[in-house]
N, C-alpha and C positions, 0 to 999 in steps of 0.2 A: 504494500500500500504506500502511496506517496506520503511524504512527511507533511504535517499540517501546514497549509499555506502554499505548498508546491503543486505545480500542475504536471509534474513528471516524477517518475520513480528514480531515486538515486541509486546508482550502481558504480562500480569501478571496473576499468578495463585492464586485464592482465597483459595486454600488449604494451601498456605504458608504465606499469609498476608491478613488482613482484607481489605474490600473496603476502609475504612477510612484511613488505613496506606498507601495504594496504592495512593489514592487521595492526601494525604499529601506529598508524594514523588514528584508527578508531580507539585503540587503547589510550592514546594520548588525549584525544578529544573527550572521551567518556571517563577518564581518570582511572583506568584499570591497569595499575602498575603491576599488580600481582595477578596470577592466573592467566587464562588464555582467552583469545577472541574467537568467536564462532564466525566462520565464513562459509558461504554457499557459492559454489562455482557453477555458473550456467553459461550455455552457449547462445549465440544469436539465434540458432535454430530453435532452441528451447523457448526463448522469449517470443519469437515469431509464431511458433506452434501454439503456445498458450494464448497469445493474443488472438490468433485466428479462431481458436476454439471458443473464445469469449466474444466473438463477433466482429473483430477488427481485422480487415483484410490488409496485410502488410505485403508489399511487393518491392522487388529490387528494381531500381531505375538504372538501367545500364548506361544511359547517356550521362548521368550525374554520378554514377557509382555510389548511390545511397539507397538505403531502405526507406520507403515512404508509406504513408497511411492516409486514409481519407479523414480530413479534419471535419468537425461538426458543421463548419460554414461552407463545406463543399470543395474547398481547396485541398491540395496535397501537402502534407507536412512531412518533415524529416523524422523518421521513427527513432533515431538514436543521435544524440548530440553530445559533443565533448563539452563538459562544464567544469573546468579545473577550479579547485578551491585555492585561492591565493592567500598567502600569509598577510595579515594586517596587524596593526597595533591592538585592535579589539579582538582579533581571532588569530592567535599565534601559531596556527597549524596550516599546513599546505598539503594538498592532494592533487597531483598532476593527473592522476588516472580517473578522477571523478567524471562521471557521465550521467546523462539522463535518458531514461526510456520514455520518450515523448508520447508514444501512441496511447498511453494509459488515459490521457485526458479525453480521448474519443469514446471511452467506455462508460456506460451508465453505471450507477452505484452497484447494482446487482452483478453486472458483468465484471466490474472491477474486482469485486470480492471473489468471483469464480477464478479470475486470472490469478489473484493473490494466493488462493488455495492451491492451484496447480503448481505455482512456482515454489510454494512452501514445502512441497513434497520432495524437493531435491536434497541430496546428501549434504550434510553439514560437516565441515572439518574444523577442528580446533587448532589454532596456531598460537 
């Protein structure tokens, strides 16, 4: 489920940072110096498949080399967007791999919950 106030689902890209770097970011942000961080690794195929099963048709646009979905206003939106978190004085943590699953905003509340349940069934790893 998206964070309150967000119109996208926050995820991290393993192409940009390692699992260990991502887990360290979340441990720092949420103050977990002891113990491990739970991470769930999903592929674009799994996100697309779960989105399609929830009623959002996601297609690859070969001309732009992007995954796209139908926005609620009838236009085509980019399904995945790079949204790096930059370090600031107010927020001293950075995450270069932070991304958004944008197509969740096209799902109605019930379909969004179905999508979230499908994605929650993935295997969790402790790092």
